[in-house]
ChimeraX commands (.cxc) that place a marker at each C-alpha (Angstrom):
marker #1 position -11.83,24.92,18.70 radius 0.5
marker #1 position -9.48,24.98,15.73 radius 0.5
marker #1 position -10.19,23.17,12.49 radius 0.5
marker #1 position -7.21,20.90,13.19 radius 0.5
marker #1 position -8.65,19.81,16.54 radius 0.5
marker #1 position -12.11,19.28,15.10 radius 0.5
marker #1 position -10.72,17.11,12.26 radius 0.5
marker #1 position -8.59,15.19,14.76 radius 0.5
marker #1 position -11.61,14.56,16.97 radius 0.5
marker #1 position -13.72,13.44,14.02 radius 0.5
marker #1 position -10.96,11.09,12.92 radius 0.5
marker #1 position -10.65,9.61,16.40 radius 0.5
marker #1 position -14.44,9.20,16.57 radius 0.5
marker #1 position -14.45,7.27,13.27 radius 0.5
marker #1 position -16.48,9.88,11.38 radius 0.5
marker #1 position -14.43,9.61,8.18 radius 0.5
marker #1 position -14.54,5.80,8.15 radius 0.5
marker #1 position -18.33,5.79,8.60 radius 0.5
marker #1 position -18.74,8.48,5.94 radius 0.5
marker #1 position -16.61,6.50,3.49 radius 0.5
marker #1 position -18.50,3.27,4.16 radius 0.5
marker #1 position -21.88,5.00,3.84 radius 0.5
marker #1 position -20.92,6.67,0.58 radius 0.5
marker #1 position -19.66,3.39,-0.91 radius 0.5
marker #1 position -22.81,1.55,0.21 radius 0.5
marker #1 position -25.12,4.17,-1.30 radius 0.5
marker #1 position -23.18,4.34,-4.57 radius 0.5
marker #1 position -23.10,0.55,-4.78 radius 0.5
marker #1 position -26.86,0.30,-4.11 radius 0.5
marker #1 position -27.46,2.79,-6.94 radius 0.5
marker #1 position -25.17,0.77,-9.27 radius 0.5
marker #1 position -22.87,3.78,-9.56 radius 0.5
marker #1 position -19.61,1.93,-8.82 radius 0.5
marker #1 position -17.47,0.06,-11.30 radius 0.5
marker #1 position -15.82,-2.55,-9.09 radius 0.5
marker #1 position -13.80,-3.87,-12.05 radius 0.5
marker #1 position -11.63,-0.76,-11.68 radius 0.5
marker #1 position -11.14,-1.22,-7.94 radius 0.5
marker #1 position -7.60,-1.30,-6.54 radius 0.5
marker #1 position -6.21,-1.88,-3.06 radius 0.5
marker #1 position -3.22,0.12,-1.96 radius 0.5
marker #1 position -1.26,-2.14,0.37 radius 0.5
marker #1 position 0.39,0.87,1.98 radius 0.5
marker #1 position -2.88,1.68,3.74 radius 0.5
marker #1 position -3.82,-1.89,4.71 radius 0.5
marker #1 position -2.99,-2.78,8.28 radius 0.5
marker #1 position -0.84,-5.90,8.69 radius 0.5
marker #1 position -2.16,-8.79,10.74 radius 0.5
marker #1 position -0.86,-9.15,14.27 radius 0.5
marker #1 position 2.50,-10.84,14.29 radius 0.5
marker #1 position 3.12,-10.18,10.61 radius 0.5
marker #1 position 6.73,-9.48,9.81 radius 0.5
marker #1 position 7.84,-6.36,7.99 radius 0.5
marker #1 position 8.83,-6.99,4.38 radius 0.5
marker #1 position 10.62,-4.37,2.35 radius 0.5
marker #1 position 11.07,-4.70,-1.38 radius 0.5
marker #1 position 13.84,-2.75,-3.05 radius 0.5
marker #1 position 12.74,-1.47,-6.45 radius 0.5
marker link #1:1,2 radius 0.2
marker link #1:2,3 radius 0.2
marker link #1:3,4 radius 0.2
marker link #1:4,5 radius 0.2
marker link #1:5,6 radius 0.2
marker link #1:6,7 radius 0.2
marker link #1:7,8 radius 0.2
marker link #1:8,9 radius 0.2
marker link #1:9,10 radius 0.2
marker link #1:10,11 radius 0.2
marker link #1:11,12 radius 0.2
marker link #1:12,13 radius 0.2
marker link #1:13,14 radius 0.2
marker link #1:14,15 radius 0.2
marker link #1:15,16 radius 0.2
marker link #1:16,17 radius 0.2
marker link #1:17,18 radius 0.2
marker link #1:18,19 radius 0.2
marker link #1:19,20 radius 0.2
marker link #1:20,21 radius 0.2
marker link #1:21,22 radius 0.2
marker link #1:22,23 radius 0.2
marker link #1:23,24 radius 0.2
marker link #1:24,25 radius 0.2
marker link #1:25,26 radius 0.2
marker link #1:26,27 radius 0.2
marker link #1:27,28 radius 0.2
marker link #1:28,29 radius 0.2
marker link #1:29,30 radius 0.2
marker link #1:30,31 radius 0.2
marker link #1:31,32 radius 0.2
marker link #1:32,33 radius 0.2
marker link #1:33,34 radius 0.2
marker link #1:34,35 radius 0.2
marker link #1:35,36 radius 0.2
marker link #1:36,37 radius 0.2
marker link #1:37,38 radius 0.2
marker link #1:38,39 radius 0.2
marker link #1:39,40 radius 0.2
marker link #1:40,41 radius 0.2
marker link #1:41,42 radius 0.2
marker link #1:42,43 radius 0.2
marker link #1:43,44 radius 0.2
marker link #1:44,45 radius 0.2
marker link #1:45,46 radius 0.2
marker link #1:46,47 radius 0.2
marker link #1:47,48 radius 0.2
marker link #1:48,49 radius 0.2
marker link #1:49,50 radius 0.2
marker link #1:50,51 radius 0.2
marker link #1:51,52 radius 0.2
marker link #1:52,53 radius 0.2
marker link #1:53,54 radius 0.2
marker link #1:54,55 radius 0.2
marker link #1:55,56 radius 0.2
marker link #1:56,57 radius 0.2
marker link #1:57,58 radius 0.2
view
């Protein structure tokens, strides 16, 4: 199995999402996160069903 296939399989199995959530939970429990510096990148946030596409020209 190639590295690419293994990473693809882990991604499809939700390994990275679970790892990210676990890491955030453990860091938060240890008071190691500064949530005042948190930012959400809307490019990676899935739109709700039926939401229309909006493009802003900069």
